[in-house]
C-alpha positions in Angstrom: 116.3 97.3 112.9 115.3 93.7 113.5 112.5 92.4 111.3 110.3 91.6 114.2 110.6 95.1 115.6 110.0 96.6 112.2 106.8 94.5 111.8 105.6 95.5 115.2 106.2 99.2 114.5 104.3 99.0 111.1 101.5 97.1 112.9 101.1 99.8 115.4 101.4 102.7 112.9 98.7 101.0 110.8 96.3 101.4 113.6 96.7 105.1 113.9 93.9 105.9 111.4 91.5 103.8 113.5 92.6 105.6 116.6 92.0 108.9 114.9 88.5 108.1 113.9 87.8 106.5 117.3 89.0 109.7 119.0 86.9 111.8 116.6 83.8 109.9 117.5 84.4 110.1 121.2 85.2 113.9 121.0 82.7 114.7 118.3 85.3 116.3 116.1 84.3 114.6 112.8 82.2 117.5 111.5 78.5 118.0 110.9 78.1 114.5 109.4 80.3 112.2 111.4 78.8 109.0 109.9 79.8 110.1 106.4 83.2 111.2 107.6 83.8 107.9 109.3 82.6 105.8 106.4 84.5 107.7 103.8 87.6 108.0 105.9 87.8 104.3 106.5 87.2 103.6 102.8 90.0 106.0 101.9 92.4 104.2 104.3 91.4 100.8 102.8 92.5 102.2 99.4 95.6 103.7 100.9 96.7 100.4 102.2 95.8 98.6 99.0 98.1 100.9 97.0 100.8 100.7 99.6 100.7 96.9 99.3 101.0 97.2 95.5 104.0 99.5 96.0 106.0 97.0 98.0 107.4 95.0 95.1 108.4 98.1 93.0 110.1 99.7 96.1 111.9 96.4 96.8 113.2 96.2 93.3 114.2 99.9 93.2 115.8 100.1 96.7 117.0 96.5 97.2 115.3 96.5 100.6 114.1 92.9 100.7 112.7 93.3 104.2 109.8 95.1 102.6 108.5 91.8 101.3 108.1 90.7 104.9 105.6 93.5 105.4 103.4 93.0 102.3 101.1 90.4 103.8 100.4 92.5 106.9 99.8 95.6 104.8 97.4 93.7 102.5 95.4 92.4 105.5 95.2 96.0 106.8 93.7 97.0 103.5 91.0 94.3 104.0 90.6 95.3 107.7 89.8 98.9 106.8 87.6 97.8 103.9 85.6 95.6 106.3 85.2 98.6 108.7 84.2 100.8 105.8 81.5 98.3 104.9 80.4 97.8 108.5 79.9 101.5 109.1 77.8 101.7 105.9 75.6 98.7 106.9 75.3 99.7 110.5 75.5 103.4 111.0 74.3 104.5 107.5 71.7 101.9 106.7 70.9 100.5 110.2 71.0 96.9 108.7 67.9 97.6 106.7 68.5 94.9 104.1 65.8 96.0 101.8 67.2 99.5 101.6 70.7 98.1 101.2 69.6 95.9 98.3 67.9 98.8 96.6 71.1 100.9 97.2 73.3 98.3 95.6 71.0 98.1 92.5 70.4 101.8 92.2 73.8 103.4 92.9 76.7 102.2 90.7 79.4 103.2 93.1 77.8 101.0 95.8 77.5 98.1 93.3 81.2 98.4 92.5 82.2 98.8 96.2 80.3 95.6 97.1 82.0 93.7 94.2 85.4 95.0 95.3 84.9 93.8 98.9 83.6 90.4 97.7 86.8 90.0 95.7 88.9 91.0 98.6 87.5 88.3 100.9 89.2 85.3 99.3 92.5 87.1 99.2 92.3 87.9 102.9 91.2 84.3 103.7 94.2 82.8 101.8 96.9 85.2 103.1 98.5 82.5 105.2 101.0 79.7 104.7 98.4 77.0 105.1 96.4 78.4 102.1 99.6 78.5 100.0 100.3 74.8 100.7 96.6 73.9 100.2 96.2 75.7 96.9 99.7 75.2 95.6 102.0 78.1 94.6 100.6 78.6 91.0 96.9 78.6 92.0 97.6 80.8 95.0 99.5 83.3 92.8 96.8 83.3 90.2 94.2 84.1 92.9 96.2 86.9 94.4 96.9 88.5 91.0 93.2 89.6 91.1 94.4 92.3 93.4 95.2 94.4 90.3 91.5 94.2 89.2 90.5 94.9 92.8 92.6 98.0 92.9 91.1 99.3 89.6 87.6 98.7 91.0 88.4 100.4 94.3 89.6 103.5 92.5 86.5 103.4 90.3 84.3 103.1 93.4 86.0 106.1 95.0 85.8 108.2 91.8 82.0 107.5 91.4 81.4 108.2 95.0 82.9 111.7 94.7 80.4 113.9 92.9 82.3 117.1 92.2 86.0 117.4 93.0 87.8 114.6 91.2 91.3 115.7 92.1 91.8 113.0 94.8 90.4 110.2 92.6 92.6 111.3 89.8 95.6 111.2 92.1 94.8 107.7 93.2 94.2 106.7 89.6 97.5 108.1 88.6 99.4 106.3 91.4 97.7 103.0 90.4 98.4 103.5 86.8 102.1 104.1 87.6 102.3 101.0 89.8 100.6 98.8 87.1 102.7 100.4 84.4 106.0 99.7 86.1 104.9 96.0 86.6 103.9 95.7 82.9 107.2 97.2 81.9 109.3 94.8 84.0 107.2 91.9 82.8 107.9 92.8 79.2 111.6 93.2 79.9 111.7 89.8 81.5 109.9 88.3 78.5 112.3 89.8 76.1 115.2 88.6 78.3 113.9 85.1 78.2 113.5 85.2 74.4 117.1 86.4 74.2 118.4 83.6 76.4 119.2 85.9 79.4 117.3 83.7 81.9 118.6 80.4 80.6 119.9 78.2 83.5 123.7 78.4 84.0 125.5 75.1 83.2 127.8 74.0 86.0 130.9 72.0 85.7 133.2 71.2 82.7 131.6 71.0 79.2 132.8 68.0 77.3 132.5 68.4 73.5 130.9 65.6 71.6 132.2 64.9 68.1 130.7 62.5 65.7 132.6 59.3 64.8 134.4 59.3 61.5 
């Protein structure tokens, strides 16, 4: 499948959760508390896309499907998109833009505090997910900024875990997936470090090597 067609397909598939909740609101099928269902559902999909984005590099290394890297930026932006909708439903439908109550909520409820911090850290990543930002910041600074996605993912799972009061099975599942993704990255980084120390990643010398002997 051509890359352009694949990206279009993934783009459309990524909108399905939004369509589901939009249809649910229109048809009143989101249950007794539709606002809570909408807010939590959008937040869950933000976390889903965040973990899917983190899974791209391991999947590419394991499968050799380099085309996956062409999808990573879009998937990351969808994580931000659903996180923004999650926040918007909380501010609008849940709190009715009552900023005093929102401020009290942030200070009083730890999971709201962590959620707000997570979104604040996501903003610069979304804003710099373009070629102009890479050129402007430079490769190293851009990479350093985008490595904060690991801390963001940890905070997102923590936010989800603290939000769920009783059944922790889903938060534990998400935490396990994140631990696996971070563990694989740490393992590969350690293997690369050991390879560098062993000379495995030294640059190959091209051309004929001329031995140099000291004069007698």
